C-alpha positions in Angstrom: 14.1 -17.5 4.1 12.0 -20.1 2.4 9.2 -22.0 3.9 10.2 -26.0 3.9 6.8 -26.9 2.9 5.5 -24.7 0.3 9.1 -23.2 -0.6 7.6 -19.8 -0.7 9.6 -16.7 1.0 8.1 -16.6 4.5 8.5 -12.8 4.9 11.2 -13.3 7.8 11.7 -9.9 9.4 14.4 -11.0 11.7 16.3 -7.7 12.4 19.2 -6.5 14.5 16.6 -6.5 17.7 16.0 -10.0 16.9 12.3 -9.4 16.1 9.9 -11.4 13.6 6.3 -12.0 13.1 6.7 -15.7 14.0 7.8 -14.5 17.8 4.2 -13.7 18.0 2.9 -16.8 16.7 2.5 -20.2 18.3 3.4 -22.8 15.8 1.9 -26.1 16.6 4.7 -28.7 17.6 3.6 -31.3 15.7 3.9 -29.0 12.4 7.8 -28.2 13.7 8.1 -31.8 13.8 7.4 -32.4 10.3 10.4 -30.4 9.2 13.2 -32.6 8.0 16.1 -32.9 10.6 18.8 -31.5 8.2 16.5 -28.3 7.8 16.1 -28.0 11.5 16.8 -24.0 12.9 17.8 -23.2 9.5 13.9 -22.8 8.0 10.8 -21.0 9.0 7.3 -22.0 8.2 5.5 -19.3 6.6 2.3 -17.7 7.9 0.1 -19.3 5.2 1.1 -22.9 6.0 1.0 -22.7 9.7 -2.7 -21.3 8.9 -3.5 -24.0 6.6 -2.2 -26.7 9.0 -4.3 -25.2 11.7 -7.3 -25.2 9.6 -7.0 -28.7 7.6 -4.2 -30.8 9.0 -5.4 -33.7 6.9 -5.3 -31.6 3.8 -1.9 -30.0 4.6 -0.3 -33.5 5.2 -1.9 -34.6 1.8 -0.7 -31.7 -0.2 2.5 -31.6 1.0 2.7 -35.7 0.7 3.5 -36.1 4.3 1.0 -39.1 4.7 
């Protein structure tokens, strides 16, 4: 599955037990709100983008031209 921001493989590990790394991580609601409506529930943000957003929200928004 591709990250909607950096377009890299997000390393989705969803398996038959519905277990993935993302279930153990809190993704900021304001980051999720940036996902385009047509992609909601179809994409997953990668770990790198989540970490980038948390440490440098302004830099993240600029890099992905969201401001």
